[in-house]
mmCIF file as gemmi writes it, N, C-alpha and C atoms, coordinates in Angstrom:
data_model
loop_
_atom_site.group_PDB
_atom_site.id
_atom_site.type_symbol
_atom_site.label_atom_id
_atom_site.label_alt_id
_atom_site.label_comp_id
_atom_site.label_asym_id
_atom_site.label_entity_id
_atom_site.label_seq_id
_atom_site.pdbx_PDB_ins_code
_atom_site.Cartn_x
_atom_site.Cartn_y
_atom_site.Cartn_z
_atom_site.occupancy
_atom_site.B_iso_or_equiv
_atom_site.pdbx_formal_charge
_atom_site.auth_seq_id
_atom_site.auth_asym_id
_atom_site.pdbx_PDB_model_num
ATOM 1 N N . MET Axp A 1 ? -7.184 83.574 -27.24 1 0 ? 1 A 1
ATOM 2 C CA . MET Axp A 1 ? -6.661 84.412 -28.313 1 0 ? 1 A 1
ATOM 3 C C . MET Axp A 1 ? -6.427 85.825 -27.787 1 0 ? 1 A 1
ATOM 4 N N . ALA Axp A 2 ? -5.356 86.414 -28.228 1 0 ? 2 A 1
ATOM 5 C CA . ALA Axp A 2 ? -5.016 87.774 -27.8 1 0 ? 2 A 1
ATOM 6 C C . ALA Axp A 2 ? -6.068 88.761 -28.293 1 0 ? 2 A 1
ATOM 7 N N . LYS Axp A 3 ? -6.286 89.782 -27.493 1 0 ? 3 A 1
ATOM 8 C CA . LYS Axp A 3 ? -7.239 90.832 -27.853 1 0 ? 3 A 1
ATOM 9 C C . LYS Axp A 3 ? -6.455 92.062 -28.308 1 0 ? 3 A 1
ATOM 10 N N . PRO Axp A 4 ? -6.96 92.772 -29.314 1 0 ? 4 A 1
ATOM 11 C CA . PRO Axp A 4 ? -6.236 93.946 -29.809 1 0 ? 4 A 1
ATOM 12 C C . PRO Axp A 4 ? -6.288 95.105 -28.824 1 0 ? 4 A 1
ATOM 13 N N . VAL Axp A 5 ? -5.194 95.86 -28.786 1 0 ? 5 A 1
ATOM 14 C CA . VAL Axp A 5 ? -5.123 97.07 -27.963 1 0 ? 5 A 1
ATOM 15 C C . VAL Axp A 5 ? -4.551 98.2 -28.807 1 0 ? 5 A 1
ATOM 16 N N . ARG Axp A 6 ? -4.858 99.409 -28.392 1 0 ? 6 A 1
ATOM 17 C CA . ARG Axp A 6 ? -4.173 100.597 -28.891 1 0 ? 6 A 1
ATOM 18 C C . ARG Axp A 6 ? -3.324 101.084 -27.727 1 0 ? 6 A 1
ATOM 19 N N . ALA Axp A 7 ? -2.275 101.83 -28.022 1 0 ? 7 A 1
ATOM 20 C CA . ALA Axp A 7 ? -1.359 102.258 -26.968 1 0 ? 7 A 1
ATOM 21 C C . ALA Axp A 7 ? -0.968 103.717 -27.162 1 0 ? 7 A 1
ATOM 22 N N . ALA Axp A 8 ? -0.705 104.37 -26.041 1 0 ? 8 A 1
ATOM 23 C CA . ALA Axp A 8 ? -0.283 105.77 -26.081 1 0 ? 8 A 1
ATOM 24 C C . ALA Axp A 8 ? 0.664 106.052 -24.93 1 0 ? 8 A 1
ATOM 25 N N . ILE Axp A 9 ? 1.524 107.027 -25.13 1 0 ? 9 A 1
ATOM 26 C CA . ILE Axp A 9 ? 2.339 107.597 -24.063 1 0 ? 9 A 1
ATOM 27 C C . ILE Axp A 9 ? 1.939 109.065 -24.009 1 0 ? 9 A 1
ATOM 28 N N . GLY Axp A 10 ? 1.278 109.437 -22.927 1 0 ? 10 A 1
ATOM 29 C CA . GLY Axp A 10 ? 0.719 110.784 -22.849 1 0 ? 10 A 1
ATOM 30 C C . GLY Axp A 10 ? -0.348 110.946 -23.915 1 0 ? 10 A 1
ATOM 31 N N . ASP Axp A 11 ? -0.238 111.999 -24.71 1 0 ? 11 A 1
ATOM 32 C CA . ASP Axp A 11 ? -1.226 112.213 -25.768 1 0 ? 11 A 1
ATOM 33 C C . ASP Axp A 11 ? -0.711 111.782 -27.143 1 0 ? 11 A 1
ATOM 34 N N . VAL Axp A 12 ? 0.372 110.997 -27.167 1 0 ? 12 A 1
ATOM 35 C CA . VAL Axp A 12 ? 0.933 110.501 -28.424 1 0 ? 12 A 1
ATOM 36 C C . VAL Axp A 12 ? 0.547 109.035 -28.599 1 0 ? 12 A 1
ATOM 37 N N . TRP Axp A 13 ? -0.235 108.748 -29.646 1 0 ? 13 A 1
ATOM 38 C CA . TRP Axp A 13 ? -0.643 107.377 -29.937 1 0 ? 13 A 1
ATOM 39 C C . TRP Axp A 13 ? 0.491 106.642 -30.638 1 0 ? 13 A 1
ATOM 40 N N . ILE Axp A 14 ? 0.695 105.39 -30.258 1 0 ? 14 A 1
ATOM 41 C CA . ILE Axp A 14 ? 1.754 104.563 -30.834 1 0 ? 14 A 1
ATOM 42 C C . ILE Axp A 14 ? 1.265 103.984 -32.161 1 0 ? 14 A 1
ATOM 43 N N . ARG Axp A 15 ? 2.125 104.045 -33.17 1 0 ? 15 A 1
ATOM 44 C CA . ARG Axp A 15 ? 1.854 103.429 -34.469 1 0 ? 15 A 1
ATOM 45 C C . ARG Axp A 15 ? 3.046 102.536 -34.801 1 0 ? 15 A 1
ATOM 46 N N . CYS Axp A 16 ? 2.788 101.482 -35.536 1 0 ? 16 A 1
ATOM 47 C CA . CYS Axp A 16 ? 3.855 100.579 -35.95 1 0 ? 16 A 1
ATOM 48 C C . CYS Axp A 16 ? 4.857 101.333 -36.817 1 0 ? 16 A 1
ATOM 49 N N . THR Axp A 17 ? 6.136 101.17 -36.52 1 0 ? 17 A 1
ATOM 50 C CA . THR Axp A 17 ? 7.164 101.864 -37.292 1 0 ? 17 A 1
ATOM 51 C C . THR Axp A 17 ? 7.358 101.245 -38.674 1 0 ? 17 A 1
ATOM 52 N N . PHE Axp A 18 ? 6.833 100.045 -38.887 1 0 ? 18 A 1
ATOM 53 C CA . PHE Axp A 18 ? 6.994 99.378 -40.18 1 0 ? 18 A 1
ATOM 54 C C . PHE Axp A 18 ? 5.808 99.627 -41.107 1 0 ? 18 A 1
ATOM 55 N N . CYS Axp A 19 ? 4.57 99.385 -40.61 1 0 ? 19 A 1
ATOM 56 C CA . CYS Axp A 19 ? 3.392 99.48 -41.488 1 0 ? 19 A 1
ATOM 57 C C . CYS Axp A 19 ? 2.427 100.602 -41.1 1 0 ? 19 A 1
ATOM 58 N N . GLN Axp A 20 ? 2.724 101.321 -40.019 1 0 ? 20 A 1
ATOM 59 C CA . GLN Axp A 20 ? 1.882 102.414 -39.51 1 0 ? 20 A 1
ATOM 60 C C . GLN Axp A 20 ? 0.556 101.938 -38.915 1 0 ? 20 A 1
ATOM 61 N N . GLY Axp A 21 ? 0.426 100.64 -38.655 1 0 ? 21 A 1
ATOM 62 C CA . GLY Axp A 21 ? -0.779 100.124 -38.004 1 0 ? 21 A 1
ATOM 63 C C . GLY Axp A 21 ? -0.901 100.668 -36.589 1 0 ? 21 A 1
ATOM 64 N N . ASP Axp A 22 ? -2.127 100.636 -36.056 1 0 ? 22 A 1
ATOM 65 C CA . ASP Axp A 22 ? -2.319 101.154 -34.691 1 0 ? 22 A 1
ATOM 66 C C . ASP Axp A 22 ? -2.96 100.142 -33.749 1 0 ? 22 A 1
ATOM 67 N N . LEU Axp A 23 ? -3.042 98.888 -34.171 1 0 ? 23 A 1
ATOM 68 C CA . LEU Axp A 23 ? -3.543 97.821 -33.302 1 0 ? 23 A 1
ATOM 69 C C . LEU Axp A 23 ? -2.409 96.86 -32.979 1 0 ? 23 A 1
ATOM 70 N N . PHE Axp A 24 ? -2.364 96.436 -31.713 1 0 ? 24 A 1
ATOM 71 C CA . PHE Axp A 24 ? -1.276 95.586 -31.241 1 0 ? 24 A 1
ATOM 72 C C . PHE Axp A 24 ? -1.803 94.482 -30.333 1 0 ? 24 A 1
ATOM 73 N N . ARG Axp A 25 ? -1.008 93.421 -30.179 1 0 ? 25 A 1
ATOM 74 C CA . ARG Axp A 25 ? -1.147 92.467 -29.078 1 0 ? 25 A 1
ATOM 75 C C . ARG Axp A 25 ? -0.071 92.89 -28.083 1 0 ? 25 A 1
ATOM 76 N N . ASN Axp A 26 ? -0.335 92.701 -26.818 1 0 ? 26 A 1
ATOM 77 C CA . ASN Axp A 26 ? 0.693 93.076 -25.843 1 0 ? 26 A 1
ATOM 78 C C . ASN Axp A 26 ? 1.09 91.876 -24.999 1 0 ? 26 A 1
ATOM 79 N N . ARG Axp A 27 ? 2.306 91.906 -24.522 1 0 ? 27 A 1
ATOM 80 C CA . ARG Axp A 27 ? 2.801 90.882 -23.593 1 0 ? 27 A 1
ATOM 81 C C . ARG Axp A 27 ? 4.012 91.419 -22.853 1 0 ? 27 A 1
ATOM 82 N N . GLU Axp A 28 ? 4.239 90.854 -21.682 1 0 ? 28 A 1
ATOM 83 C CA . GLU Axp A 28 ? 5.42 91.218 -20.904 1 0 ? 28 A 1
ATOM 84 C C . GLU Axp A 28 ? 6.626 90.494 -21.49 1 0 ? 28 A 1
ATOM 85 N N . VAL Axp A 29 ? 7.738 91.204 -21.591 1 0 ? 29 A 1
ATOM 86 C CA . VAL Axp A 29 ? 8.973 90.639 -22.122 1 0 ? 29 A 1
ATOM 87 C C . VAL Axp A 29 ? 10.066 90.849 -21.086 1 0 ? 29 A 1
ATOM 88 N N . LYS Axp A 30 ? 10.717 89.774 -20.663 1 0 ? 30 A 1
ATOM 89 C CA . LYS Axp A 30 ? 11.83 89.877 -19.719 1 0 ? 30 A 1
ATOM 90 C C . LYS Axp A 30 ? 13.094 90.295 -20.449 1 0 ? 30 A 1
ATOM 91 N N . LEU Axp A 31 ? 13.788 91.266 -19.902 1 0 ? 31 A 1
ATOM 92 C CA . LEU Axp A 31 ? 15.047 91.738 -20.47 1 0 ? 31 A 1
ATOM 93 C C . LEU Axp A 31 ? 16.184 91.071 -19.698 1 0 ? 31 A 1
ATOM 94 N N . ASN Axp A 32 ? 16.414 89.812 -19.99 1 0 ? 32 A 1
ATOM 95 C CA . ASN Axp A 32 ? 17.384 89.007 -19.255 1 0 ? 32 A 1
ATOM 96 C C . ASN Axp A 32 ? 18.813 89.458 -19.513 1 0 ? 32 A 1
ATOM 97 N N . SER Axp A 33 ? 19.598 89.442 -18.458 1 0 ? 33 A 1
ATOM 98 C CA . SER Axp A 33 ? 21.033 89.692 -18.602 1 0 ? 33 A 1
ATOM 99 C C . SER Axp A 33 ? 21.759 88.41 -18.221 1 0 ? 33 A 1
ATOM 100 N N . SER Axp A 34 ? 22.866 88.145 -18.884 1 0 ? 34 A 1
ATOM 101 C CA . SER Axp A 34 ? 23.579 86.891 -18.636 1 0 ? 34 A 1
ATOM 102 C C . SER Axp A 34 ? 24.093 86.807 -17.204 1 0 ? 34 A 1
ATOM 103 N N . GLY Axp A 35 ? 24.496 87.935 -16.623 1 0 ? 35 A 1
ATOM 104 C CA . GLY Axp A 35 ? 24.989 87.926 -15.244 1 0 ? 35 A 1
ATOM 105 C C . GLY Axp A 35 ? 23.917 87.506 -14.254 1 0 ? 35 A 1
ATOM 106 N N . MET Axp A 36 ? 22.728 88.051 -14.429 1 0 ? 36 A 1
ATOM 107 C CA . MET Axp A 36 ? 21.624 87.702 -13.529 1 0 ? 36 A 1
ATOM 108 C C . MET Axp A 36 ? 21.234 86.235 -13.705 1 0 ? 36 A 1
ATOM 109 N N . GLU Axp A 37 ? 21.247 85.751 -14.943 1 0 ? 37 A 1
ATOM 110 C CA . GLU Axp A 37 ? 20.914 84.349 -15.198 1 0 ? 37 A 1
ATOM 111 C C . GLU Axp A 37 ? 21.975 83.435 -14.585 1 0 ? 37 A 1
ATOM 112 N N . LEU Axp A 38 ? 23.24 83.834 -14.689 1 0 ? 38 A 1
ATOM 113 C CA . LEU Axp A 38 ? 24.336 83.044 -14.137 1 0 ? 38 A 1
ATOM 114 C C . LEU Axp A 38 ? 24.187 82.894 -12.627 1 0 ? 38 A 1
ATOM 115 N N . LEU Axp A 39 ? 23.723 83.947 -11.965 1 0 ? 39 A 1
ATOM 116 C CA . LEU Axp A 39 ? 23.541 83.922 -10.514 1 0 ? 39 A 1
ATOM 117 C C . LEU Axp A 39 ? 22.179 83.37 -10.099 1 0 ? 39 A 1
ATOM 118 N N . ASN Axp A 40 ? 21.416 82.863 -11.062 1 0 ? 40 A 1
ATOM 119 C CA . ASN Axp A 40 ? 20.084 82.301 -10.805 1 0 ? 40 A 1
ATOM 120 C C . ASN Axp A 40 ? 19.106 83.313 -10.222 1 0 ? 40 A 1
ATOM 121 N N . VAL Axp A 41 ? 19.249 84.575 -10.584 1 0 ? 41 A 1
ATOM 122 C CA . VAL Axp A 41 ? 18.296 85.595 -10.145 1 0 ? 41 A 1
ATOM 123 C C . VAL Axp A 41 ? 17.686 86.297 -11.366 1 0 ? 41 A 1
ATOM 124 N N . GLY Axp A 42 ? 17.46 85.515 -12.412 1 0 ? 42 A 1
ATOM 125 C CA . GLY Axp A 42 ? 16.866 86.054 -13.624 1 0 ? 42 A 1
ATOM 126 C C . GLY Axp A 42 ? 15.503 86.667 -13.384 1 0 ? 42 A 1
ATOM 127 N N . TRP Axp A 43 ? 14.81 86.209 -12.348 1 0 ? 43 A 1
ATOM 128 C CA . TRP Axp A 43 ? 13.488 86.745 -12.014 1 0 ? 43 A 1
ATOM 129 C C . TRP Axp A 43 ? 13.561 88.23 -11.671 1 0 ? 43 A 1
ATOM 130 N N . ALA Axp A 44 ? 14.755 88.709 -11.277 1 0 ? 44 A 1
ATOM 131 C CA . ALA Axp A 44 ? 14.9 90.108 -10.868 1 0 ? 44 A 1
ATOM 132 C C . ALA Axp A 44 ? 15.215 91.035 -12.045 1 0 ? 44 A 1
ATOM 133 N N . ASN Axp A 45 ? 15.374 90.477 -13.238 1 0 ? 45 A 1
ATOM 134 C CA . ASN Axp A 45 ? 15.647 91.309 -14.408 1 0 ? 45 A 1
ATOM 135 C C . ASN Axp A 45 ? 14.487 92.253 -14.686 1 0 ? 45 A 1
ATOM 136 N N . GLU Axp A 46 ? 14.797 93.356 -15.32 1 0 ? 46 A 1
ATOM 137 C CA . GLU Axp A 46 ? 13.774 94.323 -15.716 1 0 ? 46 A 1
ATOM 138 C C . GLU Axp A 46 ? 12.897 93.709 -16.808 1 0 ? 46 A 1
ATOM 139 N N . SER Axp A 47 ? 11.669 94.174 -16.883 1 0 ? 47 A 1
ATOM 140 C CA . SER Axp A 47 ? 10.795 93.705 -17.953 1 0 ? 47 A 1
ATOM 141 C C . SER Axp A 47 ? 10.306 94.896 -18.767 1 0 ? 47 A 1
ATOM 142 N N . ALA Axp A 48 ? 9.839 94.6 -19.963 1 0 ? 48 A 1
ATOM 143 C CA . ALA Axp A 48 ? 9.315 95.619 -20.87 1 0 ? 48 A 1
ATOM 144 C C . ALA Axp A 48 ? 7.936 95.177 -21.333 1 0 ? 48 A 1
ATOM 145 N N . THR Axp A 49 ? 7.199 96.115 -21.887 1 0 ? 49 A 1
ATOM 146 C CA . THR Axp A 49 ? 5.937 95.779 -22.533 1 0 ? 49 A 1
ATOM 147 C C . THR Axp A 49 ? 6.225 95.61 -24.013 1 0 ? 49 A 1
ATOM 148 N N . GLY Axp A 50 ? 5.92 94.439 -24.525 1 0 ? 50 A 1
ATOM 149 C CA . GLY Axp A 50 ? 6.069 94.19 -25.953 1 0 ? 50 A 1
ATOM 150 C C . GLY Axp A 50 ? 4.749 94.463 -26.652 1 0 ? 50 A 1
ATOM 151 N N . LEU Axp A 51 ? 4.773 95.31 -27.66 1 0 ? 51 A 1
ATOM 152 C CA . LEU Axp A 51 ? 3.601 95.549 -28.497 1 0 ? 51 A 1
ATOM 153 C C . LEU Axp A 51 ? 3.889 94.914 -29.849 1 0 ? 51 A 1
ATOM 154 N N . ILE Axp A 52 ? 3.084 93.927 -30.211 1 0 ? 52 A 1
ATOM 155 C CA . ILE Axp A 52 ? 3.265 93.198 -31.461 1 0 ? 52 A 1
ATOM 156 C C . ILE Axp A 52 ? 2.204 93.69 -32.437 1 0 ? 52 A 1
ATOM 157 N N . CYS Axp A 53 ? 2.638 94.258 -33.542 1 0 ? 53 A 1
ATOM 158 C CA . CYS Axp A 53 ? 1.705 94.838 -34.504 1 0 ? 53 A 1
ATOM 159 C C . CYS Axp A 53 ? 0.711 93.786 -34.973 1 0 ? 53 A 1
ATOM 160 N N . TRP Axp A 54 ? -0.56 94.119 -34.887 1 0 ? 54 A 1
ATOM 161 C CA . TRP Axp A 54 ? -1.641 93.212 -35.272 1 0 ? 54 A 1
ATOM 162 C C . TRP Axp A 54 ? -1.592 92.932 -36.773 1 0 ? 54 A 1
ATOM 163 N N . ASN Axp A 55 ? -1.098 93.901 -37.552 1 0 ? 55 A 1
ATOM 164 C CA . ASN Axp A 55 ? -1.094 93.792 -39.009 1 0 ? 55 A 1
ATOM 165 C C . ASN Axp A 55 ? 0.13 93.049 -39.537 1 0 ? 55 A 1
ATOM 166 N N . CYS Axp A 56 ? 1.331 93.463 -39.134 1 0 ? 56 A 1
ATOM 167 C CA . CYS Axp A 56 ? 2.542 92.905 -39.745 1 0 ? 56 A 1
ATOM 168 C C . CYS Axp A 56 ? 3.398 92.068 -38.794 1 0 ? 56 A 1
ATOM 169 N N . GLY Axp A 57 ? 3.146 92.133 -37.482 1 0 ? 57 A 1
ATOM 170 C CA . GLY Axp A 57 ? 3.9 91.329 -36.529 1 0 ? 57 A 1
ATOM 171 C C . GLY Axp A 57 ? 5.178 91.96 -36.012 1 0 ? 57 A 1
ATOM 172 N N . TYR Axp A 58 ? 5.49 93.175 -36.426 1 0 ? 58 A 1
ATOM 173 C CA . TYR Axp A 58 ? 6.698 93.846 -35.937 1 0 ? 58 A 1
ATOM 174 C C . TYR Axp A 58 ? 6.585 94.042 -34.423 1 0 ? 58 A 1
ATOM 175 N N . VAL Axp A 59 ? 7.675 93.776 -33.699 1 0 ? 59 A 1
ATOM 176 C CA . VAL Axp A 59 ? 7.669 93.859 -32.236 1 0 ? 59 A 1
ATOM 177 C C . VAL Axp A 59 ? 8.309 95.171 -31.783 1 0 ? 59 A 1
ATOM 178 N N . HIS Axp A 60 ? 7.582 95.905 -30.945 1 0 ? 60 A 1
ATOM 179 C CA . HIS Axp A 60 ? 8.064 97.155 -30.358 1 0 ? 60 A 1
ATOM 180 C C . HIS Axp A 60 ? 8.211 96.915 -28.859 1 0 ? 60 A 1
ATOM 181 N N . LEU Axp A 61 ? 9.306 97.35 -28.257 1 0 ? 61 A 1
ATOM 182 C CA . LEU Axp A 61 ? 9.519 97.175 -26.82 1 0 ? 61 A 1
ATOM 183 C C . LEU Axp A 61 ? 9.501 98.526 -26.121 1 0 ? 61 A 1
ATOM 184 N N . PHE Axp A 62 ? 8.794 98.586 -24.989 1 0 ? 62 A 1
ATOM 185 C CA . PHE Axp A 62 ? 8.695 99.818 -24.211 1 0 ? 62 A 1
ATOM 186 C C . PHE Axp A 62 ? 8.985 99.522 -22.746 1 0 ? 62 A 1
ATOM 187 N N . VAL Axp A 63 ? 9.879 100.296 -22.144 1 0 ? 63 A 1
ATOM 188 C CA . VAL Axp A 63 ? 10.103 100.216 -20.703 1 0 ? 63 A 1
ATOM 189 C C . VAL Axp A 63 ? 9.531 101.448 -20.016 1 0 ? 63 A 1
ATOM 190 N N . ASN Axp A 64 ? 8.918 102.318 -20.776 1 0 ? 64 A 1
ATOM 191 C CA . ASN Axp A 64 ? 8.309 103.54 -20.251 1 0 ? 64 A 1
ATOM 192 C C . ASN Axp A 64 ? 7.072 103.191 -19.426 1 0 ? 64 A 1
ATOM 193 N N . ARG Axp A 65 ? 7.078 103.561 -18.165 1 0 ? 65 A 1
ATOM 194 C CA . ARG Axp A 65 ? 5.955 103.236 -17.281 1 0 ? 65 A 1
ATOM 195 C C . ARG Axp A 65 ? 4.711 104.067 -17.587 1 0 ? 65 A 1
ATOM 196 N N . ASP Axp A 66 ? 4.849 105.094 -18.417 1 0 ? 66 A 1
ATOM 197 C CA . ASP Axp A 66 ? 3.704 105.923 -18.789 1 0 ? 66 A 1
ATOM 198 C C . ASP Axp A 66 ? 2.92 105.351 -19.966 1 0 ? 66 A 1
ATOM 199 N N . LEU Axp A 67 ? 3.358 104.214 -20.503 1 0 ? 67 A 1
ATOM 200 C CA . LEU Axp A 67 ? 2.645 103.578 -21.608 1 0 ? 67 A 1
ATOM 201 C C . LEU Axp A 67 ? 1.261 103.139 -21.133 1 0 ? 67 A 1
ATOM 202 N N . GLU Axp A 68 ? 0.237 103.566 -21.836 1 0 ? 68 A 1
ATOM 203 C CA . GLU Axp A 68 ? -1.146 103.194 -21.512 1 0 ? 68 A 1
ATOM 204 C C . GLU Axp A 68 ? -1.698 102.314 -22.623 1 0 ? 68 A 1
ATOM 205 N N . LEU Axp A 69 ? -2.399 101.247 -22.231 1 0 ? 69 A 1
ATOM 206 C CA . LEU Axp A 69 ? -3.02 100.338 -23.191 1 0 ? 69 A 1
ATOM 207 C C . LEU Axp A 69 ? -4.528 100.497 -23.126 1 0 ? 69 A 1
ATOM 208 N N . TYR Axp A 70 ? -5.165 100.48 -24.291 1 0 ? 70 A 1
ATOM 209 C CA . TYR Axp A 70 ? -6.613 100.652 -24.386 1 0 ? 70 A 1
ATOM 210 C C . TYR Axp A 70 ? -7.197 99.488 -25.175 1 0 ? 70 A 1
ATOM 211 N N . LYS Axp A 71 ? -8.098 98.734 -24.549 1 0 ? 71 A 1
ATOM 212 C CA . LYS Axp A 71 ? -8.731 97.602 -25.22 1 0 ? 71 A 1
ATOM 213 C C . LYS Axp A 71 ? -9.576 98.094 -26.386 1 0 ? 71 A 1
ATOM 214 N N . VAL Axp A 72 ? -9.601 97.286 -27.439 1 0 ? 72 A 1
ATOM 215 C CA . VAL Axp A 72 ? -10.362 97.613 -28.645 1 0 ? 72 A 1
ATOM 216 C C . VAL Axp A 72 ? -11.311 96.458 -28.92 1 0 ? 72 A 1
ATOM 217 N N . LYS Axp A 73 ? -12.551 96.767 -29.25 1 0 ? 73 A 1
ATOM 218 C CA . LYS Axp A 73 ? -13.494 95.716 -29.628 1 0 ? 73 A 1
ATOM 219 C C . LYS Axp A 73 ? -13.133 95.217 -31.015 1 0 ? 73 A 1
ATOM 220 N N . GLN Axp A 74 ? -13.072 93.889 -31.145 1 0 ? 74 A 1
ATOM 221 C CA . GLN Axp A 74 ? -12.794 93.296 -32.448 1 0 ? 74 A 1
ATOM 222 C C . GLN Axp A 74 ? -14.051 93.352 -33.298 1 0 ? 74 A 1
ATOM 223 N N . THR Axp A 75 ? -13.867 93.655 -34.572 1 0 ? 75 A 1
ATOM 224 C CA . THR Axp A 75 ? -14.994 93.639 -35.496 1 0 ? 75 A 1
ATOM 225 C C . THR Axp A 75 ? -14.772 92.545 -36.518 1 0 ? 75 A 1
ATOM 226 N N . GLY Axp A 76 ? -15.851 91.948 -36.951 1 0 ? 76 A 1
ATOM 227 C CA . GLY Axp A 76 ? -15.763 90.932 -37.999 1 0 ? 76 A 1
ATOM 228 C C . GLY Axp A 76 ? -15.337 89.61 -37.56 1 0 ? 76 A 1
């Protein structure tokens, strides 16, 4: 099961743009382009960090390398 994280870029904490939640699941998301897939080099496509809101499920994508993730202990 995914563990909740909080995220920040510099000193700005990320909040969900839909529900204002501050807990997320994270995963790598490939930003595939049809040209790269056509040439069978899809593995070379850029990737992003997907933050999925723990509360509402809204997906936020970040390609900013300064994004920091912080593990959160689950309660309850």
